[in-house]
DSSP file (Angstrom, degrees, kcal/mol; ACC not computed):
  #  RESIDUE AA STRUCTURE BP1 BP2  ACC     N-H-->O    O-->H-N    N-H-->O    O-->H-N    TCO  KAPPA ALPHA  PHI   PSI    X-CA   Y-CA   Z-CA
    1    1 A X              0   0    0      0, 0.0    30,-2.8     0, 0.0     2,-0.4   0.000 360.0 360.0 360.0 146.3  173.0   52.0  214.8
    2    2 A X  E     -A   30   0A   0     28,-0.2    70,-2.0    30,-0.1     2,-0.3  -0.693 360.0-162.0 -87.9 137.6  176.0   52.0  212.5
    3    3 A X  E     -AB  29  71A   0     26,-2.6    25,-2.2    -2,-0.4    26,-1.7  -0.892  10.0-173.3-121.2 149.3  179.2   53.7  213.8
    4    4 A X  E     -AB  27  70A   0     66,-2.9    66,-2.9    -2,-0.3     2,-0.6  -0.984  21.6-131.3-139.8 148.5  182.3   55.0  212.1
    5    5 A X  E     -AB  26  69A   0     21,-3.1    21,-2.4    -2,-0.3     2,-0.4  -0.905  18.1-149.6-102.2 118.4  185.6   56.4  213.5
    6    6 A X  E     -AB  25  68A   0     62,-3.0    62,-2.3    -2,-0.6    19,-0.2  -0.743  24.2-117.0 -85.9 128.1  186.7   59.7  212.0
    7    7 A X  E     - B   0  67A   0     17,-2.6     8,-2.3    -2,-0.4     2,-0.3  -0.506  29.7-158.1 -72.0 137.1  190.5   60.1  212.0
    8    8 A X  E     -CB  14  66A   0     58,-3.0    58,-1.4     6,-0.2     6,-0.2  -0.912  12.1-127.9-113.8 140.2  192.0   63.0  214.1
    9    9 A X    >   -     0   0    0      4,-3.2     3,-2.0    -2,-0.3    56,-0.1  -0.362  38.4 -99.3 -72.5 162.6  195.3   64.7  213.7
   10   10 A X  T 3  S+     0   0    0      1,-0.3    55,-0.2    53,-0.2    53,-0.2   0.800 127.4  53.3 -52.0 -31.8  197.5   65.1  216.8
   11   11 A X  T 3  S-     0   0    0     52,-0.1    -1,-0.3    53,-0.1     3,-0.1   0.435 124.2-104.0 -83.7   0.4  196.2   68.7  217.1
   12   12 A X  S <  S+     0   0    0     -3,-2.0    -2,-0.1     1,-0.3    -1,-0.0   0.271  76.3 135.6  93.4  -6.5  192.6   67.4  217.0
   13   13 A X        -     0   0    0     -5,-0.1    -4,-3.2     1,-0.1     2,-0.3  -0.272  62.5-100.5 -68.0 161.3  191.8   68.4  213.4
   14   14 A X  B     -C    8   0A   0     -6,-0.2     2,-0.4    -3,-0.1    -6,-0.2  -0.671  32.6-124.8 -84.1 134.4  189.9   66.1  211.2
   15   15 A X        -     0   0    0     -8,-2.3     9,-2.4    -2,-0.3     2,-0.3  -0.675  35.2-176.7 -79.2 128.0  192.1   64.0  208.6
   16   16 A X  B     -F   23   0B   0     -2,-0.4     7,-0.2     7,-0.3     2,-0.1  -0.924  35.4 -96.5-125.5 156.7  190.9   64.6  205.0
   17   17 A X     >  -     0   0    0      5,-2.8     4,-1.7    -2,-0.3     5,-0.0  -0.460  36.7-129.8 -66.4 139.5  191.9   63.2  201.7
   18   18 A X  T  4 S+     0   0    0      1,-0.2    -1,-0.1     2,-0.2    -2,-0.0   0.881  99.9  27.6 -66.2 -39.9  194.3   65.7  200.1
   19   19 A X  T  4 S+     0   0    0      1,-0.1    -1,-0.2     3,-0.0    -2,-0.0   0.896 131.7  31.9 -87.7 -42.8  192.4   65.9  196.7
   20   20 A X  T  4 S-     0   0    0      2,-0.1    -2,-0.2     1,-0.0     3,-0.1   0.663  88.1-137.8 -91.7 -20.6  188.8   65.1  197.5
   21   21 A X     <  +     0   0    0     -4,-1.7     2,-0.1     1,-0.2    -3,-0.1   0.613  46.8 158.3  65.8  14.6  188.6   66.5  201.0
   22   22 A X        -     0   0    0      1,-0.1    -5,-2.8    -6,-0.1     2,-0.3  -0.494  50.6-105.0 -70.6 139.4  186.7   63.3  202.0
   23   23 A X  B     -F   16   0B   0     -7,-0.2     2,-0.3    -2,-0.1    -7,-0.3  -0.522  30.8-123.8 -70.7 124.0  186.8   62.7  205.7
   24   24 A X        +     0   0    0     -9,-2.4   -17,-2.6    -2,-0.3     2,-0.3  -0.498  49.8 152.9 -71.9 126.6  189.2   59.8  206.6
   25   25 A X  E     -A    6   0A   0     -2,-0.3     2,-0.4   -19,-0.2   -19,-0.2  -0.995  39.0-140.8-157.7 160.1  187.2   57.1  208.6
   26   26 A X  E     -A    5   0A   0    -21,-2.4   -21,-3.1    -2,-0.3     2,-0.4  -0.994  27.8-121.8-128.2 129.4  186.9   53.5  209.5
   27   27 A X  E     -A    4   0A   0     -2,-0.4   -23,-0.3   -23,-0.2    -2,-0.0  -0.588  26.0-176.2 -73.3 123.8  183.6   51.7  209.7
   28   28 A X  E     -     0   0A   0    -25,-2.2     2,-0.3    -2,-0.4   -24,-0.2   0.853  37.4-117.8 -90.9 -40.5  183.3   50.2  213.2
   29   29 A X  E     -A    3   0A   0    -26,-1.7   -26,-2.6     2,-0.1     2,-0.5  -0.825  36.9 -40.9 135.3-173.5  180.0   48.4  212.9
   30   30 A X  E     +A    2   0A   0     -2,-0.3     2,-0.3   -28,-0.2   -28,-0.2  -0.825  58.9 162.5 -97.6 117.0  176.5   48.1  214.2
   31   31 A X        -     0   0    0    -30,-2.8    -2,-0.1    -2,-0.5     3,-0.1  -0.944  45.0-131.1-139.6 156.6  175.9   48.5  218.0
   32   32 A X  S    S+     0   0    0     -2,-0.3     2,-0.3     1,-0.1    -1,-0.1   0.714  93.3  22.8 -81.2 -20.8  173.1   49.2  220.4
   33   33 A X  S  > S-     0   0    0    -32,-0.1     4,-1.8     1,-0.1     5,-0.1  -0.975  72.1-121.6-145.9 159.1  175.0   51.9  222.2
   34   34 A X  H  > S+     0   0    0     -2,-0.3     4,-2.4     1,-0.2     5,-0.1   0.789 113.5  57.5 -63.9 -32.0  178.0   54.3  221.7
   35   35 A X  H  > S+     0   0    0      2,-0.2     4,-2.4     1,-0.2    -1,-0.2   0.882 106.9  47.7 -68.9 -39.7  179.8   52.8  224.6
   36   36 A X  H  > S+     0   0    0      1,-0.2     4,-1.8     2,-0.2    -2,-0.2   0.911 113.2  49.0 -70.3 -40.1  179.7   49.3  222.9
   37   37 A X  H  X S+     0   0    0     -4,-1.8     4,-2.5     1,-0.2    -2,-0.2   0.896 110.6  50.6 -69.8 -36.4  180.9   50.8  219.7
   38   38 A X  H  X S+     0   0    0     -4,-2.4     4,-2.7     2,-0.2    -2,-0.2   0.901 107.9  52.1 -64.4 -41.4  183.8   52.7  221.4
   39   39 A X  H  X S+     0   0    0     -4,-2.4     4,-1.5     1,-0.2    -1,-0.2   0.864 113.0  45.0 -64.1 -32.5  184.9   49.6  223.2
   40   40 A X  H  X S+     0   0    0     -4,-1.8     4,-2.5     2,-0.2     5,-0.2   0.905 112.4  51.0 -73.1 -43.1  185.0   47.7  219.8
   41   41 A X  H  X S+     0   0    0     -4,-2.5     4,-3.2     1,-0.2     5,-0.2   0.918 107.8  53.4 -64.1 -40.4  186.7   50.6  218.0
   42   42 A X  H  X>S+     0   0    0     -4,-2.7     5,-1.7     1,-0.2     4,-1.0   0.935 112.9  44.6 -59.8 -44.1  189.4   50.8  220.8
   43   43 A X  H  <5S+     0   0    0     -4,-1.5     3,-0.2     1,-0.2    -2,-0.2   0.921 118.4  42.5 -63.8 -44.5  190.1   47.0  220.3
   44   44 A X  H  <5S+     0   0    0     -4,-2.5    -2,-0.2     1,-0.2    -1,-0.2   0.851 124.7  33.8 -73.3 -35.8  190.1   47.3  216.5
   45   45 A X  H  <5S-     0   0    0     -4,-3.2    -1,-0.2    -5,-0.2    -2,-0.2   0.335 104.2-120.6-106.6   7.2  192.2   50.6  216.3
   46   46 A X  T  <5 +     0   0    0     -4,-1.0     2,-0.2    -3,-0.2    -3,-0.2   0.958  68.5 129.2  51.0  61.6  194.4   50.0  219.4
   47   47 A X      < -     0   0    0     -5,-1.7     2,-0.3    -6,-0.1    13,-0.2  -0.712  52.3-125.3-128.7 175.9  193.2   53.2  221.2
   48   48 A X  E     -D   59   0A   0     11,-2.2    11,-2.8    -2,-0.2     2,-0.2  -0.962  29.9-101.5-127.2 151.8  191.9   54.1  224.5
   49   49 A X  E     -D   58   0A   0     -2,-0.3     2,-0.3     9,-0.2     9,-0.2  -0.531  30.3-146.6 -72.6 131.8  188.8   55.9  225.5
   50   50 A X        -     0   0    0      7,-2.4     2,-0.3    -2,-0.2     7,-0.3  -0.679  34.4 -82.7 -88.4 147.7  189.0   59.6  226.4
   51   51 A X  S    S+     0   0    0     -2,-0.3     2,-0.1     1,-0.1     7,-0.0  -0.809 107.7  47.1-101.0 145.9  186.8   61.0  229.1
   52   52 A X  S >  S-     0   0    0     -2,-0.3     3,-1.5     5,-0.0     5,-0.4   0.471  75.3-156.6 -72.2 143.3  184.0   62.1  229.1
   53   53 A X  G >  S+     0   0    0      1,-0.3     3,-2.0     2,-0.2    -3,-0.1   0.840  84.4  70.7 -60.3 -34.2  182.9   59.0  227.2
   54   54 A X  G 3  S+     0   0    0      1,-0.3    -1,-0.3     2,-0.1    -3,-0.1   0.627  86.3  67.3 -64.4 -13.6  179.8   60.7  225.7
   55   55 A X  G <  S-     0   0    0     -3,-1.5    -1,-0.3    -5,-0.2    -2,-0.2   0.699  99.7-133.8 -78.9 -21.8  182.0   62.9  223.5
   56   56 A X    <   +     0   0    0     -3,-2.0    13,-4.3    -4,-0.3     2,-0.5   0.754  51.7 145.2  80.6  24.7  183.1   59.8  221.5
   57   57 A X  E     - E   0  68A   0     -5,-0.4    -7,-2.4    -7,-0.3     2,-0.3  -0.826  23.5-177.6-105.5 132.3  186.8   60.6  221.4
   58   58 A X  E     -DE  49  67A   0      9,-2.9     9,-2.4    -2,-0.5     2,-0.3  -0.946  13.7-145.0-120.2 151.8  189.4   57.8  221.5
   59   59 A X  E     -DE  48  66A   0    -11,-2.8   -11,-2.2    -2,-0.3     7,-0.3  -0.858  21.4-156.5-123.5 148.1  193.2   58.4  221.5
   60   60 A X  S    S-     0   0    0      5,-2.5     2,-0.2     1,-0.4     6,-0.2   0.467  76.0 -68.2 -93.5  -6.6  196.2   56.6  220.1
   61   61 A X  S >  S-     0   0    0      4,-0.6     3,-2.4   -13,-0.1    -1,-0.4  -0.582  76.5 -38.8 134.3 163.2  198.3   58.2  222.8
   62   62 A X  T 3  S+     0   0    0      1,-0.3   -52,-0.1    -2,-0.2    -3,-0.0  -0.313 128.3   0.9 -60.8 124.3  199.6   61.6  223.7
   63   63 A X  T 3  S+     0   0    0    -53,-0.2    -1,-0.3    -2,-0.1   -53,-0.2   0.642 110.8  95.8  76.4  13.9  200.5   63.6  220.6
   64   64 A X  S <  S-     0   0    0     -3,-2.4    -2,-0.1     1,-0.4   -54,-0.1   0.289  81.3-126.6-117.8  12.5  199.5   60.8  218.2
   65   65 A X        -     0   0    0     -4,-0.3    -5,-2.5   -55,-0.2    -4,-0.6  -0.368  27.6-166.4  80.7-166.1  196.0   61.6  217.2
   66   66 A X  E     -BE   8  59A   0    -58,-1.4   -58,-3.0    -7,-0.3     2,-0.3  -0.925  22.2 -68.8 172.2-145.8  193.0   59.4  217.5
   67   67 A X  E     -BE   7  58A   0     -9,-2.4    -9,-2.9    -2,-0.3     2,-0.6  -0.978  18.4-142.2-143.4 147.7  189.5   59.0  216.4
   68   68 A X  E     -BE   6  57A   0    -62,-2.3   -62,-3.0    -2,-0.3     2,-0.5  -0.970  26.3-138.3-110.1 124.1  186.1   60.6  216.9
   69   69 A X  E     +B    5   0A   0    -13,-4.3     2,-0.3    -2,-0.6   -64,-0.2  -0.699  34.2 161.7 -82.1 126.0  183.2   58.1  217.0
   70   70 A X  E     -B    4   0A   0    -66,-2.9   -66,-2.9    -2,-0.5     2,-0.1  -0.935  41.5-102.8-138.0 161.7  180.1   59.1  215.1
   71   71 A X  E  >  -B    3   0A   0     -2,-0.3     4,-2.2   -68,-0.2   -68,-0.3  -0.478  38.5-111.5 -75.9 158.7  177.0   57.5  213.7
   72   72 A X  H  > S+     0   0    0    -70,-2.0     4,-1.2     1,-0.2    -1,-0.1   0.830 122.3  55.8 -60.7 -29.3  177.0   57.0  209.9
   73   73 A X  H  > S+     0   0    0    -71,-0.3     4,-0.6     1,-0.2     3,-0.4   0.927 107.7  46.3 -67.9 -45.7  174.3   59.6  209.8
   74   74 A X  H >> S+     0   0    0      1,-0.2     3,-1.2     2,-0.2     4,-1.1   0.874 103.3  67.0 -65.0 -36.2  176.5   62.2  211.6
   75   75 A X  H >< S+     0   0    0     -4,-2.2     3,-1.0     1,-0.3    -1,-0.2   0.894  93.4  57.1 -55.3 -41.7  179.4   61.2  209.2
   76   76 A X  H 3< S+     0   0    0     -4,-1.2    -1,-0.3    -3,-0.4    -2,-0.2   0.811 107.2  50.0 -59.8 -29.4  177.5   62.7  206.3
   77   77 A X  H <<        0   0    0     -3,-1.2    -1,-0.3    -4,-0.6    -2,-0.2   0.687 360.0 360.0 -87.3 -15.4  177.5   66.0  208.2
   78   78 A X    <<        0   0    0     -4,-1.1    -1,-0.2    -3,-1.0    -2,-0.2   0.441 360.0 360.0 -77.5 360.0  181.2   66.1  209.0
């Protein structure tokens, strides 16, 4: 399954393009599980996994925002 990382503000809100309101995201790649995708996203984006893992949240550090990992199908719904 294809995964993408949706950019999050330090307050937890979703980062969107100012004019188009498109969700800011980074394609992570194709993985068999969310855990594998999260581990790769953490390496690529210099983040750490937040617990519980099944929520798909990775952090850049306290007060620095982070990313929410979603499938590309879920990305269309965000």
